[in-house]
C-alpha positions in Angstrom: 0.0 0.0 0.0 1.0 3.6 -0.6 2.1 5.2 2.7 1.2 8.8 3.5 -2.2 8.9 1.8 -5.4 10.5 3.1 -6.0 7.6 5.5 -2.7 8.3 7.2 -3.4 12.0 7.5 -6.9 11.4 8.9 -5.5 8.9 11.4 -3.0 11.4 12.7 -5.5 14.3 12.8 -8.0 12.2 14.8 -5.2 11.1 17.2 -4.0 14.7 17.6 -7.6 15.8 18.3 -8.0 13.0 20.9 -4.7 14.0 22.5 -5.8 17.7 22.7 -9.2 16.8 24.2 -7.7 14.4 26.7 -4.9 16.8 27.7 -7.3 19.8 28.0 -10.3 18.2 29.6 -8.9 15.0 31.1 -11.7 12.9 29.5 -11.2 9.1 29.7 -7.6 9.3 31.1 -7.3 5.5 31.6 -8.5 4.7 28.1 -6.3 7.3 26.5 -3.3 6.3 28.5 -3.8 2.7 27.4 -4.2 3.8 23.8 -1.1 6.1 23.8 1.1 3.4 25.4 0.5 1.3 22.3 2.2 3.9 20.2 5.6 3.1 21.9 6.3 0.6 19.1 5.7 3.3 16.5 9.0 5.0 17.4 10.9 1.8 16.2 8.6 1.3 13.2 9.3 4.8 12.0 13.1 4.4 12.6 13.0 1.1 10.7 11.2 2.8 7.8 13.7 5.7 7.8 16.7 3.3 7.8 15.3 1.3 4.9 14.5 4.3 2.8 17.9 5.9 3.5 19.8 2.8 2.3 20.8 1.4 5.7 19.2 -2.1 5.2 22.6 -3.8 5.8 23.3 -1.8 9.0 23.8 -3.9 12.2 21.7 -1.2 13.9 18.7 -2.2 11.8 18.7 -5.7 13.4 18.5 -4.0 16.9 15.7 -1.7 15.7 13.8 -4.7 14.4 14.1 -6.4 17.7 13.0 -3.4 19.7 10.0 -2.9 17.3 9.0 -6.5 17.7 9.4 -6.5 21.5 7.5 -3.2 22.0 4.8 -4.2 19.6 4.2 -7.5 21.3 4.4 -6.0 24.8 2.0 -3.1 24.2 -0.3 -3.9 21.3 -0.6 -7.6 21.9 0.1 -8.1 25.6 -1.2 -4.9 27.1 -4.2 -4.5 24.7 -5.2 -8.2 25.3 -4.9 -7.8 29.0 -7.1 -4.7 28.9 -9.7 -6.3 26.8 -9.9 -9.3 29.1 -10.1 -7.0 32.1 
């Protein structure tokens, strides 16, 4: 899929609006905290994308970034989200 399309822009605008509303009014702080914690893996996903696009696919650092992405994705989006849904 093409990255950076209207769907990506809308996703970020909605997330920014949710962040503003929560930060300003404190609405649903537990749920928002749970949601924003899942974004931890995005740091490593974006770093991985940047490394690949900038020709660093053979860098030893890319392996470490991949590991960190997988670990944080599993911990937050699979582990934490699943535990929250069960709770």
